C-alpha positions in Angstrom: -17.0 -17.5 1.4 -14.8 -19.1 4.0 -13.0 -16.6 6.2 -9.7 -18.7 6.0 -10.1 -18.8 2.2 -9.1 -22.5 2.3 -11.0 -23.2 -1.0 -8.0 -21.9 -2.8 -4.4 -23.1 -3.0 -2.9 -19.8 -2.6 0.8 -20.9 -2.8 0.5 -22.0 -6.4 -0.9 -18.7 -7.7 1.1 -16.2 -9.6 1.8 -12.9 -7.8 -1.0 -11.2 -10.0 -3.5 -13.9 -9.3 -2.6 -14.0 -5.6 -3.1 -10.2 -5.3 -6.5 -10.3 -7.2 -7.8 -13.0 -5.0 -6.6 -11.1 -1.9 -8.4 -7.9 -3.1 -11.5 -10.1 -3.7 -11.5 -11.4 -0.1 -11.0 -7.9 1.4 -13.7 -6.4 -0.9 -16.0 -9.1 0.4 -15.2 -8.4 4.1 -15.7 -4.6 3.4 -19.1 -5.2 2.2 -19.9 -5.9 5.8 -18.7 -2.5 7.1 -21.2 -1.3 9.6 -22.2 -4.8 10.7 -23.1 -5.3 14.4 -22.1 -8.6 16.2 -22.8 -9.8 19.6 -19.9 -12.0 21.0 -20.7 -15.5 22.4 -22.3 -15.5 25.7 -20.3 -15.1 28.9 -20.9 -18.9 29.8 -19.9 -20.1 26.3 -16.8 -22.0 25.6 -15.1 -20.2 22.7 -13.9 -22.2 19.6 -11.7 -19.4 18.1 -9.0 -17.7 20.0 -9.7 -14.6 18.1 -13.5 -14.4 18.7 -13.6 -13.0 22.1 -16.6 -12.0 24.3 -16.8 -11.1 28.0 -14.0 -12.1 30.3 -15.0 -10.3 33.5 -18.7 -9.1 33.6 -18.7 -7.5 37.0 -16.3 -4.6 37.9 -15.0 -5.0 41.6 -12.7 -3.1 43.8 -10.5 -6.3 43.6 -10.3 -6.3 39.8 -9.3 -2.5 39.6 -6.7 -3.2 42.3 -5.3 -6.3 40.4 -5.2 -4.1 37.2 -3.1 -1.6 39.0 -0.8 -4.4 40.3 -0.4 -5.5 36.7 0.8 -2.2 35.8 3.0 -1.6 38.7 1.0 1.3 39.9 1.1 1.8 43.7 -1.4 4.9 43.7 -3.8 4.6 46.5 -6.6 6.0 44.1 -6.8 2.6 42.5 -6.7 0.5 45.7 -7.7 2.3 48.9 -11.5 2.9 49.2 -11.1 5.5 52.1 -8.5 7.5 50.0 -10.8 7.4 47.0 -13.8 8.5 49.0 -12.1 11.8 49.6 -11.7 12.6 45.8 -14.3 14.3 43.7 -15.2 11.0 42.4 -16.4 9.9 45.7 -14.9 6.4 45.5 -12.6 4.1 43.3 -12.8 4.5 39.6 -11.0 2.4 36.9 -7.9 3.7 35.2 -7.8 4.0 31.4 -7.5 0.7 29.4 -9.2 -1.1 32.3 -12.1 -2.2 29.8 -9.6 -4.7 28.5 -10.2 -6.5 31.8 -14.0 -6.6 31.1 -13.3 -7.8 27.5 -10.4 -7.5 24.9 -10.4 -8.3 21.2 -13.4 -8.7 18.8 -16.2 -11.1 18.1 -15.4 -10.7 14.3 -11.8 -12.3 15.0 -8.7 -11.9 12.9 -10.4 -12.4 9.6 -7.8 -12.4 6.8 -6.2 -16.0 7.2 -4.5 -16.9 4.2 -1.1 -18.2 3.3 1.4 -15.3 3.1 -0.5 -13.0 5.4 0.9 -12.1 8.9 -1.3 -10.5 11.5 -0.1 -8.4 14.3 -1.8 -6.1 16.8 -1.7 -2.4 15.6 -2.8 -0.7 18.8 -6.1 0.4 20.1 -8.1 3.7 20.5 -10.0 3.9 23.7 -12.7 6.4 24.3 -14.2 7.0 27.6 -17.8 8.6 28.2 -18.2 8.0 31.8 -16.0 6.6 34.7 -16.2 2.8 35.3 -17.0 2.0 38.8 -17.0 -1.0 41.2 -20.5 -2.5 40.8 -21.0 -1.8 37.1 -21.9 -4.8 35.1 -21.2 -4.9 31.3 -22.5 -6.3 28.1 -20.8 -5.6 24.8 -21.3 -5.5 21.0 -18.8 -5.1 18.0 -19.2 -3.0 14.9 -17.1 -4.0 11.9 -15.3 -1.3 10.1 -13.5 -3.2 7.5 -9.9 -3.0 6.1 -8.0 -0.1 4.8 -4.7 -0.5 2.7 -1.7 1.5 3.7 1.1 2.4 1.3 4.4 0.4 1.8 6.9 1.9 -0.6 9.8 -0.4 -1.5 8.4 -3.4 0.7 7.9 -7.0 -0.4 4.3 -7.0 1.3 1.1 -5.1 1.1 -0.2 -3.7 4.5 -3.8 -3.6 5.6 -5.4 -2.2 8.9 -8.6 -3.7 10.1 -10.7 -1.8 12.7 -13.4 -3.0 15.1 -15.1 -0.8 17.7 -16.1 -2.6 20.8 -18.8 -1.0 22.8 -19.1 -1.3 26.6 -22.7 -0.8 28.0 -23.4 -0.8 31.7 -26.4 -1.9 33.8 -28.1 1.4 33.1 -27.6 0.9 29.2 -25.1 3.7 29.1 -22.3 3.4 26.7 -19.4 4.0 29.1 -16.4 3.2 26.7 -15.5 2.4 23.2 -12.3 0.3 22.4 -11.4 0.3 18.8 -9.1 -2.7 18.2 -6.9 -2.4 15.1 -5.0 -5.5 13.4 -2.2 -5.1 11.0 -2.0 -7.6 8.1 1.2 -7.9 6.1 0.3 -9.7 2.9 3.3 -11.0 0.8 2.5 -12.8 -2.7 4.6 -16.2 -3.4 7.0 -14.6 -5.6 8.2 -12.0 -3.1 8.6 -14.1 0.0 12.2 -14.6 -0.4 12.7 -10.9 0.1 11.4 -11.3 3.7 14.0 -14.0 4.7 15.9 -11.4 6.8 13.8 -11.1 9.9 13.7 -7.7 11.6 14.4 -9.2 15.1 16.9 -12.0 14.1 19.7 -10.4 15.9 17.9 -9.5 19.1 19.6 -10.5 22.3 18.9 -10.0 26.0 20.7 -7.2 27.6 22.7 -8.1 30.9 22.3 -5.1 33.2 25.1 -3.8 35.2 24.9 -3.3 39.0 24.7 0.6 38.3 21.9 0.2 35.9 20.0 -2.1 38.3 20.6 0.3 41.2 19.1 3.2 39.1 16.0 0.7 38.2 15.6 -0.2 41.8 15.6 3.6 42.9 13.0 4.3 40.3 10.7 1.8 42.0 11.4 2.9 45.3 10.4 6.5 44.1 7.2 5.1 42.8 6.3 3.3 46.0 7.1 6.4 48.0 4.8 8.5 45.6 7.6 10.6 44.2 6.2 12.4 41.2 2.6 11.4 41.7 0.3 14.5 41.8 -2.5 12.7 43.6 -4.8 15.0 45.4 -2.7 18.2 44.4 -5.1 19.5 41.6 -3.4 20.2 38.1 -5.3 23.3 36.8 -5.7 23.7 33.2 -4.4 27.2 33.3 -1.2 26.0 34.7 -0.3 23.5 31.9 2.5 24.6 29.6 2.5 23.4 26.1 5.8 21.5 25.3 6.5 20.6 28.9 7.7 17.1 29.6 5.8 14.8 32.0 7.9 12.9 34.5 9.2 9.5 33.2 8.2 6.2 34.8 10.3 3.0 34.7 9.3 -0.6 33.9 11.3 -3.6 33.6 13.4 -5.6 32.9 10.1 -7.3 31.9 9.9 -10.9 32.9 7.4 -13.9 33.0 6.0 -12.5 36.3 5.0 -9.1 34.7 3.5 -11.1 31.8 1.4 -13.4 34.1 0.2 -10.2 36.2 -1.4 -8.8 32.8 -2.6 -12.3 32.0 -4.6 -12.6 35.4 -6.7 -9.5 34.6 -7.1 -9.1 30.8 -6.4 -12.2 29.1 -8.9 -15.0 28.7 -7.9 -18.1 30.6 -7.6 -21.2 28.5 -6.1 -24.5 29.7 -6.5 -28.2 29.0 -9.9 -29.1 27.3 -10.8 -25.3 27.0 -7.5 -24.6 25.4 -8.1 -27.5 22.9 -11.5 -26.0 22.2 -10.0 -22.8 21.2 -7.4 -24.4 19.0 -9.0 -27.4 17.4 -10.6 -25.6 14.4 -7.6 -23.4 13.5 -4.7 -25.8 14.2 -2.8 -24.4 11.2 -2.3 -21.2 13.2 -0.9 -23.0 16.3 2.4 -24.6 15.5 3.6 -28.0 16.7 6.2 -28.2 19.3 8.9 -30.5 18.1 9.8 -31.3 21.9 6.3 -32.7 22.6 4.6 -33.2 19.1 1.6 -31.1 20.4 0.2 -28.0 19.1 1.2 -24.7 21.0 -1.4 -22.0 21.5 -0.3 -18.8 19.9 -0.3 -16.7 23.0 2.6 -18.9 24.4 5.0 -16.7 22.6 4.3 -13.9 25.2 5.8 -16.2 28.0 8.5 -18.6 26.6 11.4 -18.0 24.2 11.0 -21.7 22.9 7.4 -21.0 22.0 8.3 -17.6 20.4 10.8 -19.3 18.2 8.1 -21.7 16.8 6.7 -18.4 15.3 10.1 -17.2 13.9 10.6 -14.7 16.7 13.9 -15.2 18.9 12.5 -14.1 22.2 9.2 -14.1 24.1 7.4 -10.6 23.5 5.1 -8.4 25.5 1.5 -8.4 24.8 0.5 -5.2 22.9 -2.2 -4.2 25.4 0.3 -4.5 28.2 2.6 -2.0 26.4 -0.4 0.5 26.3 -1.4 -0.2 30.0 2.3 0.7 31.1 1.7 4.1 29.4 -1.2 4.9 31.5 0.9 5.0 34.8 2.8 8.1 33.7 -0.2 9.9 32.4 -2.3 9.4 35.6 0.6 10.2 37.9 0.9 13.5 36.0 -2.6 14.6 35.7 -3.7 13.8 39.3 -7.0 12.6 41.0 -9.3 15.2 39.5 -8.6 14.8 35.9 -10.3 12.3 33.5 -8.8 10.6 30.5 -11.3 11.1 27.5 -9.3 9.2 24.8 -6.2 7.1 24.4 -5.1 6.4 20.8 -2.1 4.1 20.7 0.1 2.5 18.1 2.2 -0.5 18.5 5.5 0.4 16.6 7.8 -2.5 17.4 7.9 -5.6 19.4 8.8 -5.2 23.1 10.6 -8.4 24.5 11.1 -10.1 27.8 14.2 -8.8 29.4 13.7 -5.3 27.9 13.4 -2.2 30.0 10.7 0.4 29.2 10.8 4.2 30.1 7.6 5.8 29.8 8.1 9.3 28.7 5.8 12.2 27.5 5.2 15.7 26.8 2.4 18.2 26.5 1.4 18.7 22.9 -1.4 21.3 23.2 -4.1 22.7 25.5 -7.5 23.8 24.1 -11.0 24.3 25.0 -13.8 22.3 23.2 -17.5 22.0 24.0 -16.7 23.9 27.2 -14.2 21.3 28.4 -10.7 22.2 29.3 -8.5 19.6 27.6 -4.7 18.8 27.0 -3.2 16.8 24.3 -0.3 14.5 25.9 1.9 12.4 23.7 3.4 9.4 25.6 5.7 6.8 24.4 7.6 3.7 25.6 11.2 3.6 24.9 13.5 0.7 25.7 17.1 0.7 26.9 18.4 1.1 23.4 16.4 4.1 22.9 13.8 2.3 20.6 10.3 3.3 20.9 7.9 0.4 20.9 4.6 2.1 21.6 3.1 5.5 21.2 -0.2 7.1 22.3 -1.9 10.3 22.5 -4.0 11.1 25.6 -6.8 13.7 25.5 -7.1 14.5 29.2 -10.0 16.7 30.8 -8.7 19.0 33.5 -10.4 21.5 35.9 -10.0 25.2 35.5 -9.9 27.4 38.4 -13.2 28.9 37.3 -15.0 25.4 37.5 -13.2 23.7 40.2 -16.3 23.9 42.6 -18.4 22.1 40.1 -18.1 18.4 39.2 -17.6 16.5 35.9 
């Protein structure tokens, strides 16, 4: 069965026939639950934008520093080897979500490509078993977990979530991290597409910030550069954490093309000219034609340019979902300090975040608990724009030290 289901003229089906064939396709994909797949080798030229392999095989101090730059985090823990050498880790380690710099996405690709089905990123679950360090060299594999339908009361579409864990294995054959990517598919049968004509972001406009607002934003950045609110070497003991307490907010924005390109440098696969054409040529129906040039535009362009975003029916360029997740990390690592370790980060993309938008990263302690002799804290974190709209949420499970174990090591 072709993954894009091109053997059917889907738009000429009745709603019942369309839903039946959709169910058949999903059932076929779900037969492959548990399948293991190795991505294309690192030297291969990819011929599918959604089938992604290794981006950066080798972890370096420079790549970790560039990651920190891409989320606007000035902490010396990510960039100064002499500072990091004085921590309990003995050197620089990578922040949470850094594995997206090693590789990002899935070798299974975005599978359900049929007329009437829109695909969006749904967030990722990040599990960390060991710290990632400079000098580590990785290979990866994916495990297919299939589709699950979610109820959508009163909506024109059906919603499905597809999950694929990606396993990161270092040069010692240790699984260091697992990133479970999730895609949302909104499937609308032909007879109900008229109900979706009112697009949710049709009225979105850019905010013009006042001088007072910009002064507040710039002061927030000055505070970050000065280390205000960063715990750093001052150990946060598990015993001192208070459930329900807020963590200090961190400010980001207004988001612009420079911010988008900073993320692109570290965690997006570089495609240009012939390589870009290789990625698009087998799936041109997913890359719209630009009326100004007559040429196809690669889908990712909607993250950089309003004109490209409008080709996809979105009024403004939007922030890549993984960058929204990456921004949340800054507030958590400032709060937890150098001694702590993020075990998991489970994120959800709730709404689009657009160029020109602000993000206030906020959070609170949900609970503290002990499990398998580890002292853990569950921290809920979210990104909120200038209108108070939450675009991304995540729960972090953070391992802290207790006073009784401080002289030991993780």
